[in-house]
PDB file of the backbone (N, CA, C, O) and the ligand in Angstrom, with CONECT records:
HET     ZN  A 101       1
ATOM      1  N   MET A   1      74.658 209.024  11.469  1.00  0.00           N
ATOM      2  CA  MET A   1      74.858 207.671  10.934  1.00  0.00           C
ATOM      3  C   MET A   1      73.821 206.726  11.535  1.00  0.00           C
ATOM      4  O   MET A   1      73.568 206.767  12.739  1.00  0.00           O
ATOM      5  N   SER A   2      73.229 205.889  10.715  1.00  0.00           N
ATOM      6  CA  SER A   2      72.223 204.946  11.233  1.00  0.00           C
ATOM      7  C   SER A   2      72.889 203.920  12.149  1.00  0.00           C
ATOM      8  O   SER A   2      74.092 203.672  12.062  1.00  0.00           O
ATOM      9  N   LEU A   3      72.071 203.330  13.033  1.00  0.00           N
ATOM     10  CA  LEU A   3      72.588 202.309  13.954  1.00  0.00           C
ATOM     11  C   LEU A   3      73.138 201.121  13.165  1.00  0.00           C
ATOM     12  O   LEU A   3      74.188 200.572  13.498  1.00  0.00           O
ATOM     13  N   TYR A   4      72.408 200.733  12.114  1.00  0.00           N
ATOM     14  CA  TYR A   4      72.864 199.614  11.282  1.00  0.00           C
ATOM     15  C   TYR A   4      74.251 199.884  10.717  1.00  0.00           C
ATOM     16  O   TYR A   4      75.145 199.042  10.802  1.00  0.00           O
ATOM     17  N   LYS A   5      74.417 201.067  10.141  1.00  0.00           N
ATOM     18  CA  LYS A   5      75.694 201.440   9.530  1.00  0.00           C
ATOM     19  C   LYS A   5      76.813 201.460  10.581  1.00  0.00           C
ATOM     20  O   LYS A   5      77.906 200.942  10.356  1.00  0.00           O
ATOM     21  N   GLU A   6      76.513 202.065  11.720  1.00  0.00           N
ATOM     22  CA  GLU A   6      77.498 202.129  12.813  1.00  0.00           C
ATOM     23  C   GLU A   6      77.941 200.728  13.241  1.00  0.00           C
ATOM     24  O   GLU A   6      79.130 200.468  13.424  1.00  0.00           O
ATOM     25  N   GLU A   7      76.961 199.829  13.397  1.00  0.00           N
ATOM     26  CA  GLU A   7      77.256 198.445  13.799  1.00  0.00           C
ATOM     27  C   GLU A   7      78.114 197.742  12.752  1.00  0.00           C
ATOM     28  O   GLU A   7      79.086 197.063  13.084  1.00  0.00           O
ATOM     29  N   GLN A   8      77.744 197.912  11.490  1.00  0.00           N
ATOM     30  CA  GLN A   8      78.479 197.239  10.415  1.00  0.00           C
ATOM     31  C   GLN A   8      79.910 197.770  10.296  1.00  0.00           C
ATOM     32  O   GLN A   8      80.834 197.004  10.025  1.00  0.00           O
ATOM     33  N   TYR A   9      80.095 199.069  10.497  1.00  0.00           N
ATOM     34  CA  TYR A   9      81.443 199.649  10.491  1.00  0.00           C
ATOM     35  C   TYR A   9      82.291 199.016  11.601  1.00  0.00           C
ATOM     36  O   TYR A   9      83.443 198.640  11.385  1.00  0.00           O
ATOM     37  N   GLN A  10      81.695 198.908  12.789  1.00  0.00           N
ATOM     38  CA  GLN A  10      82.429 198.341  13.929  1.00  0.00           C
ATOM     39  C   GLN A  10      82.791 196.876  13.676  1.00  0.00           C
ATOM     40  O   GLN A  10      83.881 196.428  14.030  1.00  0.00           O
ATOM     41  N   ILE A  11      81.864 196.136  13.060  1.00  0.00           N
ATOM     42  CA  ILE A  11      82.145 194.728  12.727  1.00  0.00           C
ATOM     43  C   ILE A  11      83.332 194.662  11.764  1.00  0.00           C
ATOM     44  O   ILE A  11      84.239 193.850  11.942  1.00  0.00           O
ATOM     45  N   SER A  12      83.317 195.520  10.747  1.00  0.00           N
ATOM     46  CA  SER A  12      84.406 195.517   9.766  1.00  0.00           C
ATOM     47  C   SER A  12      85.747 195.861  10.420  1.00  0.00           C
ATOM     48  O   SER A  12      86.744 195.179  10.184  1.00  0.00           O
ATOM     49  N   TYR A  13      85.775 196.903  11.229  1.00  0.00           N
ATOM     50  CA  TYR A  13      87.027 197.251  11.928  1.00  0.00           C
ATOM     51  C   TYR A  13      87.532 196.066  12.755  1.00  0.00           C
ATOM     52  O   TYR A  13      88.712 195.720  12.699  1.00  0.00           O
ATOM     53  N   ALA A  14      86.620 195.440  13.531  1.00  0.00           N
ATOM     54  CA  ALA A  14      87.025 194.352  14.432  1.00  0.00           C
ATOM     55  C   ALA A  14      87.517 193.139  13.638  1.00  0.00           C
ATOM     56  O   ALA A  14      88.525 192.526  13.989  1.00  0.00           O
ATOM     57  N   LYS A  15      86.784 192.794  12.549  1.00  0.00           N
ATOM     58  CA  LYS A  15      87.153 191.638  11.719  1.00  0.00           C
ATOM     59  C   LYS A  15      88.566 191.771  11.169  1.00  0.00           C
ATOM     60  O   LYS A  15      89.271 190.778  10.987  1.00  0.00           O
ATOM     61  N   HIS A  16      88.969 193.000  10.908  1.00  0.00           N
ATOM     62  CA  HIS A  16      90.257 193.243  10.254  1.00  0.00           C
ATOM     63  C   HIS A  16      91.263 193.907  11.183  1.00  0.00           C
ATOM     64  O   HIS A  16      92.217 194.547  10.741  1.00  0.00           O
ATOM     65  N   ASN A  17      91.025 193.738  12.498  1.00  0.00           N
ATOM     66  CA  ASN A  17      91.993 194.223  13.511  1.00  0.00           C
ATOM     67  C   ASN A  17      92.338 195.708  13.364  1.00  0.00           C
ATOM     68  O   ASN A  17      93.470 196.118  13.622  1.00  0.00           O
ATOM     69  N   TRP A  18      91.369 196.494  12.955  1.00  0.00           N
ATOM     70  CA  TRP A  18      91.550 197.954  12.861  1.00  0.00           C
ATOM     71  C   TRP A  18      92.759 198.324  11.983  1.00  0.00           C
ATOM     72  O   TRP A  18      93.391 199.359  12.192  1.00  0.00           O
ATOM     73  N   SER A  19      93.071 197.469  11.002  1.00  0.00           N
ATOM     74  CA  SER A  19      94.219 197.717  10.123  1.00  0.00           C
ATOM     75  C   SER A  19      93.759 198.039   8.710  1.00  0.00           C
ATOM     76  O   SER A  19      92.800 197.455   8.205  1.00  0.00           O
ATOM     77  N   CYS A  20      94.452 198.968   8.085  1.00  0.00           N
ATOM     78  CA  CYS A  20      94.216 199.271   6.677  1.00  0.00           C
ATOM     79  C   CYS A  20      94.447 198.007   5.858  1.00  0.00           C
ATOM     80  O   CYS A  20      95.478 197.351   6.005  1.00  0.00           O
ATOM     81  N   GLN A  21      93.490 197.665   4.995  1.00  0.00           N
ATOM     82  CA  GLN A  21      93.580 196.430   4.218  1.00  0.00           C
ATOM     83  C   GLN A  21      94.404 196.592   2.951  1.00  0.00           C
ATOM     84  O   GLN A  21      94.482 195.670   2.139  1.00  0.00           O
ATOM     85  N   VAL A  22      95.021 197.759   2.776  1.00  0.00           N
ATOM     86  CA  VAL A  22      95.985 197.947   1.686  1.00  0.00           C
ATOM     87  C   VAL A  22      97.401 197.885   2.245  1.00  0.00           C
ATOM     88  O   VAL A  22      98.227 197.110   1.762  1.00  0.00           O
ATOM     89  N   CYS A  23      97.685 198.695   3.260  1.00  0.00           N
ATOM     90  CA  CYS A  23      99.080 198.848   3.700  1.00  0.00           C
ATOM     91  C   CYS A  23      99.342 198.402   5.136  1.00  0.00           C
ATOM     92  O   CYS A  23     100.499 198.347   5.551  1.00  0.00           O
ATOM     93  N   GLY A  24      98.302 198.085   5.903  1.00  0.00           N
ATOM     94  CA  GLY A  24      98.505 197.584   7.256  1.00  0.00           C
ATOM     95  C   GLY A  24      98.620 198.649   8.342  1.00  0.00           C
ATOM     96  O   GLY A  24      98.711 198.313   9.523  1.00  0.00           O
ATOM     97  N   ASN A  25      98.616 199.913   7.970  1.00  0.00           N
ATOM     98  CA  ASN A  25      98.639 200.981   8.978  1.00  0.00           C
ATOM     99  C   ASN A  25      97.334 200.977   9.772  1.00  0.00           C
ATOM    100  O   ASN A  25      96.339 200.406   9.327  1.00  0.00           O
ATOM    101  N   PRO A  26      97.337 201.618  10.955  1.00  0.00           N
ATOM    102  CA  PRO A  26      96.073 201.725  11.684  1.00  0.00           C
ATOM    103  C   PRO A  26      95.002 202.400  10.820  1.00  0.00           C
ATOM    104  O   PRO A  26      95.266 203.411  10.169  1.00  0.00           O
ATOM    105  N   ALA A  27      93.807 201.838  10.821  1.00  0.00           N
ATOM    106  CA  ALA A  27      92.732 202.369   9.979  1.00  0.00           C
ATOM    107  C   ALA A  27      92.028 203.530  10.666  1.00  0.00           C
ATOM    108  O   ALA A  27      91.897 203.557  11.890  1.00  0.00           O
ATOM    109  N   ASN A  28      91.580 204.478   9.871  1.00  0.00           N
ATOM    110  CA  ASN A  28      90.813 205.603  10.420  1.00  0.00           C
ATOM    111  C   ASN A  28      89.570 205.894   9.589  1.00  0.00           C
ATOM    112  O   ASN A  28      88.880 206.888   9.816  1.00  0.00           O
ATOM    113  N   GLN A  29      89.289 205.015   8.619  1.00  0.00           N
ATOM    114  CA  GLN A  29      88.103 205.199   7.781  1.00  0.00           C
ATOM    115  C   GLN A  29      87.700 203.861   7.181  1.00  0.00           C
ATOM    116  O   GLN A  29      88.462 202.894   7.176  1.00  0.00           O
ATOM    117  N   ILE A  30      86.475 203.844   6.676  1.00  0.00           N
ATOM    118  CA  ILE A  30      85.938 202.621   6.073  1.00  0.00           C
ATOM    119  C   ILE A  30      85.769 202.826   4.570  1.00  0.00           C
ATOM    120  O   ILE A  30      85.197 203.816   4.115  1.00  0.00           O
ATOM    121  N   ALA A  31      86.290 201.854   3.816  1.00  0.00           N
ATOM    122  CA  ALA A  31      86.118 201.871   2.358  1.00  0.00           C
ATOM    123  C   ALA A  31      84.928 200.995   1.985  1.00  0.00           C
ATOM    124  O   ALA A  31      84.701 199.951   2.597  1.00  0.00           O
ATOM    125  N   HIS A  32      84.170 201.422   0.980  1.00  0.00           N
ATOM    126  CA  HIS A  32      83.060 200.637   0.446  1.00  0.00           C
ATOM    127  C   HIS A  32      83.523 199.952  -0.834  1.00  0.00           C
ATOM    128  O   HIS A  32      84.011 200.615  -1.750  1.00  0.00           O
ATOM    129  N   LEU A  33      83.376 198.624  -0.907  1.00  0.00           N
ATOM    130  CA  LEU A  33      83.796 197.891  -2.115  1.00  0.00           C
ATOM    131  C   LEU A  33      82.893 198.275  -3.284  1.00  0.00           C
ATOM    132  O   LEU A  33      83.372 198.674  -4.346  1.00  0.00           O
ATOM    133  N   ILE A  34      81.572 198.149  -3.076  1.00  0.00           N
ATOM    134  CA  ILE A  34      80.606 198.788  -3.993  1.00  0.00           C
ATOM    135  C   ILE A  34      80.448 200.199  -3.445  1.00  0.00           C
ATOM    136  O   ILE A  34      80.050 200.359  -2.291  1.00  0.00           O
ATOM    137  N   PRO A  35      80.743 201.218  -4.227  1.00  0.00           N
ATOM    138  CA  PRO A  35      80.784 202.575  -3.670  1.00  0.00           C
ATOM    139  C   PRO A  35      79.451 203.040  -3.085  1.00  0.00           C
ATOM    140  O   PRO A  35      78.369 202.628  -3.505  1.00  0.00           O
ATOM    141  N   GLN A  36      79.589 203.911  -2.104  1.00  0.00           N
ATOM    142  CA  GLN A  36      78.417 204.443  -1.408  1.00  0.00           C
ATOM    143  C   GLN A  36      77.890 205.659  -2.172  1.00  0.00           C
ATOM    144  O   GLN A  36      78.030 206.797  -1.725  1.00  0.00           O
ATOM    145  N   ARG A  37      77.285 205.399  -3.326  1.00  0.00           N
ATOM    146  CA  ARG A  37      76.709 206.491  -4.113  1.00  0.00           C
ATOM    147  C   ARG A  37      75.204 206.372  -4.051  1.00  0.00           C
ATOM    148  O   ARG A  37      74.656 205.283  -3.884  1.00  0.00           O
ATOM    149  N   LYS A  38      74.532 207.524  -4.189  1.00  0.00           N
ATOM    150  CA  LYS A  38      73.076 207.556  -4.011  1.00  0.00           C
ATOM    151  C   LYS A  38      72.389 206.536  -4.926  1.00  0.00           C
ATOM    152  O   LYS A  38      71.517 205.790  -4.480  1.00  0.00           O
ATOM    153  N   TRP A  39      72.779 206.503  -6.195  1.00  0.00           N
ATOM    154  CA  TRP A  39      72.086 205.616  -7.137  1.00  0.00           C
ATOM    155  C   TRP A  39      72.388 204.146  -6.854  1.00  0.00           C
ATOM    156  O   TRP A  39      71.582 203.273  -7.175  1.00  0.00           O
ATOM    157  N   LEU A  40      73.548 203.871  -6.254  1.00  0.00           N
ATOM    158  CA  LEU A  40      73.873 202.478  -5.920  1.00  0.00           C
ATOM    159  C   LEU A  40      73.145 202.042  -4.651  1.00  0.00           C
ATOM    160  O   LEU A  40      72.771 200.877  -4.514  1.00  0.00           O
ATOM    161  N   ILE A  41      72.943 202.988  -3.719  1.00  0.00           N
ATOM    162  CA  ILE A  41      72.139 202.690  -2.525  1.00  0.00           C
ATOM    163  C   ILE A  41      70.706 202.409  -2.965  1.00  0.00           C
ATOM    164  O   ILE A  41      70.057 201.505  -2.438  1.00  0.00           O
ATOM    165  N   GLU A  42      70.208 203.191  -3.940  1.00  0.00           N
ATOM    166  CA  GLU A  42      68.847 202.971  -4.442  1.00  0.00           C
ATOM    167  C   GLU A  42      68.739 201.633  -5.179  1.00  0.00           C
ATOM    168  O   GLU A  42      67.726 200.940  -5.085  1.00  0.00           O
ATOM    169  N   LYS A  43      69.789 201.285  -5.906  1.00  0.00           N
ATOM    170  CA  LYS A  43      69.781 200.037  -6.694  1.00  0.00           C
ATOM    171  C   LYS A  43      69.898 198.789  -5.810  1.00  0.00           C
ATOM    172  O   LYS A  43      69.126 197.843  -5.968  1.00  0.00           O
ATOM    173  N   TYR A  44      70.846 198.785  -4.894  1.00  0.00           N
ATOM    174  CA  TYR A  44      71.128 197.578  -4.105  1.00  0.00           C
ATOM    175  C   TYR A  44      70.560 197.607  -2.687  1.00  0.00           C
ATOM    176  O   TYR A  44      70.433 196.557  -2.058  1.00  0.00           O
ATOM    177  N   GLY A  45      70.220 198.778  -2.179  1.00  0.00           N
ATOM    178  CA  GLY A  45      69.699 198.891  -0.814  1.00  0.00           C
ATOM    179  C   GLY A  45      70.807 199.251   0.173  1.00  0.00           C
ATOM    180  O   GLY A  45      71.964 198.863   0.011  1.00  0.00           O
ATOM    181  N   GLU A  46      70.414 200.008   1.206  1.00  0.00           N
ATOM    182  CA  GLU A  46      71.404 200.455   2.186  1.00  0.00           C
ATOM    183  C   GLU A  46      71.982 199.288   2.971  1.00  0.00           C
ATOM    184  O   GLU A  46      73.141 199.331   3.382  1.00  0.00           O
ATOM    185  N   ARG A  47      71.174 198.231   3.185  1.00  0.00           N
ATOM    186  CA  ARG A  47      71.656 197.079   3.949  1.00  0.00           C
ATOM    187  C   ARG A  47      72.770 196.348   3.206  1.00  0.00           C
ATOM    188  O   ARG A  47      73.627 195.731   3.838  1.00  0.00           O
ATOM    189  N   VAL A  48      72.772 196.408   1.891  1.00  0.00           N
ATOM    190  CA  VAL A  48      73.862 195.806   1.106  1.00  0.00           C
ATOM    191  C   VAL A  48      75.074 196.737   1.111  1.00  0.00           C
ATOM    192  O   VAL A  48      76.189 196.305   1.403  1.00  0.00           O
ATOM    193  N   ILE A  49      74.859 198.001   0.791  1.00  0.00           N
ATOM    194  CA  ILE A  49      75.975 198.952   0.668  1.00  0.00           C
ATOM    195  C   ILE A  49      76.730 199.098   1.987  1.00  0.00           C
ATOM    196  O   ILE A  49      77.956 199.215   1.997  1.00  0.00           O
ATOM    197  N   ASN A  50      75.992 199.089   3.100  1.00  0.00           N
ATOM    198  CA  ASN A  50      76.656 199.257   4.400  1.00  0.00           C
ATOM    199  C   ASN A  50      76.812 197.952   5.170  1.00  0.00           C
ATOM    200  O   ASN A  50      77.048 197.970   6.378  1.00  0.00           O
ATOM    201  N   HIS A  51      76.681 196.822   4.482  1.00  0.00           N
ATOM    202  CA  HIS A  51      76.929 195.525   5.127  1.00  0.00           C
ATOM    203  C   HIS A  51      78.437 195.354   5.323  1.00  0.00           C
ATOM    204  O   HIS A  51      79.234 195.812   4.504  1.00  0.00           O
ATOM    205  N   ASN A  52      78.820 194.687   6.424  1.00  0.00           N
ATOM    206  CA  ASN A  52      80.274 194.563   6.707  1.00  0.00           C
ATOM    207  C   ASN A  52      81.027 193.837   5.598  1.00  0.00           C
ATOM    208  O   ASN A  52      82.234 194.032   5.454  1.00  0.00           O
ATOM    209  N   ASP A  53      80.350 193.006   4.812  1.00  0.00           N
ATOM    210  CA  ASP A  53      81.035 192.359   3.688  1.00  0.00           C
ATOM    211  C   ASP A  53      81.310 193.316   2.530  1.00  0.00           C
ATOM    212  O   ASP A  53      82.062 192.991   1.612  1.00  0.00           O
ATOM    213  N   ASN A  54      80.701 194.488   2.580  1.00  0.00           N
ATOM    214  CA  ASN A  54      81.002 195.504   1.558  1.00  0.00           C
ATOM    215  C   ASN A  54      81.976 196.559   2.093  1.00  0.00           C
ATOM    216  O   ASN A  54      82.254 197.553   1.422  1.00  0.00           O
ATOM    217  N   LEU A  55      82.488 196.333   3.301  1.00  0.00           N
ATOM    218  CA  LEU A  55      83.311 197.346   3.963  1.00  0.00           C
ATOM    219  C   LEU A  55      84.688 196.797   4.307  1.00  0.00           C
ATOM    220  O   LEU A  55      84.820 195.646   4.724  1.00  0.00           O
ATOM    221  N   LEU A  56      85.711 197.624   4.130  1.00  0.00           N
ATOM    222  CA  LEU A  56      87.053 197.270   4.595  1.00  0.00           C
ATOM    223  C   LEU A  56      87.699 198.515   5.200  1.00  0.00           C
ATOM    224  O   LEU A  56      87.530 199.619   4.682  1.00  0.00           O
ATOM    225  N   PRO A  57      88.443 198.335   6.300  1.00  0.00           N
ATOM    226  CA  PRO A  57      89.129 199.479   6.900  1.00  0.00           C
ATOM    227  C   PRO A  57      90.267 199.989   6.007  1.00  0.00           C
ATOM    228  O   PRO A  57      90.945 199.216   5.330  1.00  0.00           O
ATOM    229  N   ALA A  58      90.452 201.308   6.027  1.00  0.00           N
ATOM    230  CA  ALA A  58      91.535 201.956   5.270  1.00  0.00           C
ATOM    231  C   ALA A  58      92.160 203.043   6.146  1.00  0.00           C
ATOM    232  O   ALA A  58      91.597 203.438   7.167  1.00  0.00           O
ATOM    233  N   CYS A  59      93.335 203.519   5.724  1.00  0.00           N
ATOM    234  CA  CYS A  59      94.036 204.528   6.532  1.00  0.00           C
ATOM    235  C   CYS A  59      94.066 205.890   5.849  1.00  0.00           C
ATOM    236  O   CYS A  59      94.423 206.886   6.480  1.00  0.00           O
ATOM    237  N   SER A  60      93.701 205.951   4.585  1.00  0.00           N
ATOM    238  CA  SER A  60      93.797 207.211   3.839  1.00  0.00           C
ATOM    239  C   SER A  60      92.877 207.118   2.622  1.00  0.00           C
ATOM    240  O   SER A  60      92.404 206.038   2.270  1.00  0.00           O
ATOM    241  N   LEU A  61      92.634 208.262   1.988  1.00  0.00           N
ATOM    242  CA  LEU A  61      91.805 208.240   0.777  1.00  0.00           C
ATOM    243  C   LEU A  61      92.477 207.447  -0.337  1.00  0.00           C
ATOM    244  O   LEU A  61      91.810 206.803  -1.147  1.00  0.00           O
ATOM    245  N   LYS A  62      93.803 207.503  -0.367  1.00  0.00           N
ATOM    246  CA  LYS A  62      94.561 206.769  -1.384  1.00  0.00           C
ATOM    247  C   LYS A  62      94.332 205.259  -1.250  1.00  0.00           C
ATOM    248  O   LYS A  62      94.057 204.570  -2.233  1.00  0.00           O
ATOM    249  N   CYS A  63      94.451 204.762  -0.016  1.00  0.00           N
ATOM    250  CA  CYS A  63      94.205 203.332   0.215  1.00  0.00           C
ATOM    251  C   CYS A  63      92.723 203.014   0.032  1.00  0.00           C
ATOM    252  O   CYS A  63      92.376 201.967  -0.515  1.00  0.00           O
ATOM    253  N   ASN A  64      91.864 203.895   0.479  1.00  0.00           N
ATOM    254  CA  ASN A  64      90.421 203.725   0.329  1.00  0.00           C
ATOM    255  C   ASN A  64      90.066 203.486  -1.148  1.00  0.00           C
ATOM    256  O   ASN A  64      89.312 202.568  -1.471  1.00  0.00           O
ATOM    257  N   ASP A  65      90.613 204.314  -2.026  1.00  0.00           N
ATOM    258  CA  ASP A  65      90.338 204.190  -3.469  1.00  0.00           C
ATOM    259  C   ASP A  65      90.754 202.830  -4.018  1.00  0.00           C
ATOM    260  O   ASP A  65      90.090 202.275  -4.893  1.00  0.00           O
ATOM    261  N   LYS A  66      91.864 202.296  -3.494  1.00  0.00           N
ATOM    262  CA  LYS A  66      92.373 201.018  -3.999  1.00  0.00           C
ATOM    263  C   LYS A  66      91.463 199.847  -3.632  1.00  0.00           C
ATOM    264  O   LYS A  66      91.485 198.807  -4.290  1.00  0.00           O
ATOM    265  N   LEU A  67      90.658 200.023  -2.573  1.00  0.00           N
ATOM    266  CA  LEU A  67      89.793 198.937  -2.119  1.00  0.00           C
ATOM    267  C   LEU A  67      88.475 198.866  -2.886  1.00  0.00           C
ATOM    268  O   LEU A  67      87.794 197.840  -2.875  1.00  0.00           O
ATOM    269  N   GLN A  68      88.124 199.958  -3.546  1.00  0.00           N
ATOM    270  CA  GLN A  68      86.864 199.990  -4.291  1.00  0.00           C
ATOM    271  C   GLN A  68      86.909 199.014  -5.464  1.00  0.00           C
ATOM    272  O   GLN A  68      87.891 198.960  -6.203  1.00  0.00           O
ATOM    273  N   LEU A  69      85.832 198.244  -5.625  1.00  0.00           N
ATOM    274  CA  LEU A  69      85.762 197.292  -6.737  1.00  0.00           C
ATOM    275  C   LEU A  69      85.509 198.023  -8.048  1.00  0.00           C
ATOM    276  O   LEU A  69      84.969 199.129  -8.069  1.00  0.00           O
ATOM    277  N   SER A  70      85.915 197.376  -9.149  1.00  0.00           N
ATOM    278  CA  SER A  70      85.574 197.887 -10.481  1.00  0.00           C
ATOM    279  C   SER A  70      84.092 197.653 -10.733  1.00  0.00           C
ATOM    280  O   SER A  70      83.477 196.749 -10.167  1.00  0.00           O
ATOM    281  N   GLN A  71      83.543 198.489 -11.593  1.00  0.00           N
ATOM    282  CA  GLN A  71      82.096 198.453 -11.833  1.00  0.00           C
ATOM    283  C   GLN A  71      81.599 197.062 -12.253  1.00  0.00           C
ATOM    284  O   GLN A  71      80.503 196.671 -11.851  1.00  0.00           O
ATOM    285  N   TRP A  72      82.350 196.321 -13.029  1.00  0.00           N
ATOM    286  CA  TRP A  72      81.901 195.005 -13.496  1.00  0.00           C
ATOM    287  C   TRP A  72      81.766 193.992 -12.352  1.00  0.00           C
ATOM    288  O   TRP A  72      81.142 192.944 -12.517  1.00  0.00           O
ATOM    289  N   GLN A  73      82.358 194.313 -11.185  1.00  0.00           N
ATOM    290  CA  GLN A  73      82.292 193.391 -10.045  1.00  0.00           C
ATOM    291  C   GLN A  73      81.144 193.700  -9.082  1.00  0.00           C
ATOM    292  O   GLN A  73      80.858 192.907  -8.185  1.00  0.00           O
ATOM    293  N   TRP A  74      80.488 194.844  -9.263  1.00  0.00           N
ATOM    294  CA  TRP A  74      79.486 195.286  -8.284  1.00  0.00           C
ATOM    295  C   TRP A  74      78.300 194.331  -8.181  1.00  0.00           C
ATOM    296  O   TRP A  74      77.866 193.980  -7.084  1.00  0.00           O
ATOM    297  N   GLU A  75      77.776 193.911  -9.351  1.00  0.00           N
ATOM    298  CA  GLU A  75      76.571 193.084  -9.371  1.00  0.00           C
ATOM    299  C   GLU A  75      76.795 191.768  -8.618  1.00  0.00           C
ATOM    300  O   GLU A  75      75.960 191.356  -7.813  1.00  0.00           O
ATOM    301  N   LYS A  76      77.919 191.121  -8.885  1.00  0.00           N
ATOM    302  CA  LYS A  76      78.228 189.838  -8.256  1.00  0.00           C
ATOM    303  C   LYS A  76      78.375 190.013  -6.747  1.00  0.00           C
ATOM    304  O   LYS A  76      77.861 189.213  -5.966  1.00  0.00           O
ATOM    305  N   LYS A  77      79.083 191.069  -6.347  1.00  0.00           N
ATOM    306  CA  LYS A  77      79.284 191.334  -4.922  1.00  0.00           C
ATOM    307  C   LYS A  77      77.942 191.588  -4.235  1.00  0.00           C
ATOM    308  O   LYS A  77      77.691 191.073  -3.145  1.00  0.00           O
ATOM    309  N   ALA A  78      77.094 192.373  -4.869  1.00  0.00           N
ATOM    310  CA  ALA A  78      75.782 192.681  -4.290  1.00  0.00           C
ATOM    311  C   ALA A  78      74.962 191.402  -4.118  1.00  0.00           C
ATOM    312  O   ALA A  78      74.279 191.234  -3.108  1.00  0.00           O
ATOM    313  N   GLU A  79      75.025 190.498  -5.101  1.00  0.00           N
ATOM    314  CA  GLU A  79      74.290 189.229  -5.006  1.00  0.00           C
ATOM    315  C   GLU A  79      74.800 188.400  -3.834  1.00  0.00           C
ATOM    316  O   GLU A  79      74.004 187.814  -3.099  1.00  0.00           O
ATOM    317  N   GLN A  80      76.114 188.344  -3.651  1.00  0.00           N
ATOM    318  CA  GLN A  80      76.706 187.584  -2.531  1.00  0.00           C
ATOM    319  C   GLN A  80      76.206 188.127  -1.192  1.00  0.00           C
ATOM    320  O   GLN A  80      75.838 187.365  -0.298  1.00  0.00           O
ATOM    321  N   ILE A  81      76.199 189.451  -1.070  1.00  0.00           N
ATOM    322  CA  ILE A  81      75.795 190.061   0.204  1.00  0.00           C
ATOM    323  C   ILE A  81      74.300 189.854   0.446  1.00  0.00           C
ATOM    324  O   ILE A  81      73.886 189.602   1.578  1.00  0.00           O
ATOM    325  N   LYS A  82      73.492 189.960  -0.606  1.00  0.00           N
ATOM    326  CA  LYS A  82      72.042 189.720  -0.458  1.00  0.00           C
ATOM    327  C   LYS A  82      71.784 188.316   0.084  1.00  0.00           C
ATOM    328  O   LYS A  82      70.927 188.130   0.947  1.00  0.00           O
ATOM    329  N   LYS A  83      72.521 187.333  -0.420  1.00  0.00           N
ATOM    330  CA  LYS A  83      72.362 185.940   0.058  1.00  0.00           C
ATOM    331  C   LYS A  83      72.696 185.852   1.546  1.00  0.00           C
ATOM    332  O   LYS A  83      71.994 185.180   2.301  1.00  0.00           O
ATOM    333  N   ILE A  84      73.760 186.525   1.966  1.00  0.00           N
ATOM    334  CA  ILE A  84      74.158 186.499   3.384  1.00  0.00           C
ATOM    335  C   ILE A  84      73.056 187.135   4.246  1.00  0.00           C
ATOM    336  O   ILE A  84      72.706 186.605   5.301  1.00  0.00           O
ATOM    337  N   ILE A  85      72.517 188.266   3.795  1.00  0.00           N
ATOM    338  CA  ILE A  85      71.479 188.963   4.555  1.00  0.00           C
ATOM    339  C   ILE A  85      70.228 188.098   4.663  1.00  0.00           C
ATOM    340  O   ILE A  85      69.585 188.061   5.712  1.00  0.00           O
ATOM    341  N   GLU A  86      69.880 187.401   3.577  1.00  0.00           N
ATOM    342  CA  GLU A  86      68.646 186.607   3.557  1.00  0.00           C
ATOM    343  C   GLU A  86      68.759 185.337   4.379  1.00  0.00           C
ATOM    344  O   GLU A  86      67.738 184.795   4.804  1.00  0.00           O
ATOM    345  N   ASN A  87      69.966 184.845   4.617  1.00  0.00           N
ATOM    346  CA  ASN A  87      70.146 183.589   5.367  1.00  0.00           C
ATOM    347  C   ASN A  87      70.161 183.789   6.879  1.00  0.00           C
ATOM    348  O   ASN A  87      70.305 182.823   7.628  1.00  0.00           O
TER     349      ASN A  87
HETATM  350 ZN    ZN A 101      96.660 202.231   4.073  1.00  0.00          ZN2+
END
């Protein structure tokens, strides 16, 4: 895992008190709002996909799936994160 990704994961866990953002159980994984797929990393950049604003803690694959945004929301989310990175 890259240092950037590791740092962003830790920020996300800390921001959300290490709790699953669906059910509140202790988190053991990170969900990507814009999914971490190769073509999406190529489209938006790794700094967007692994930015803490694109990450939320989850406790299971079931909860992880619920946190993923619908495809129509990806572009807007990516634009928001790009603005944060650029500022
Ligand atoms: Zn959960």
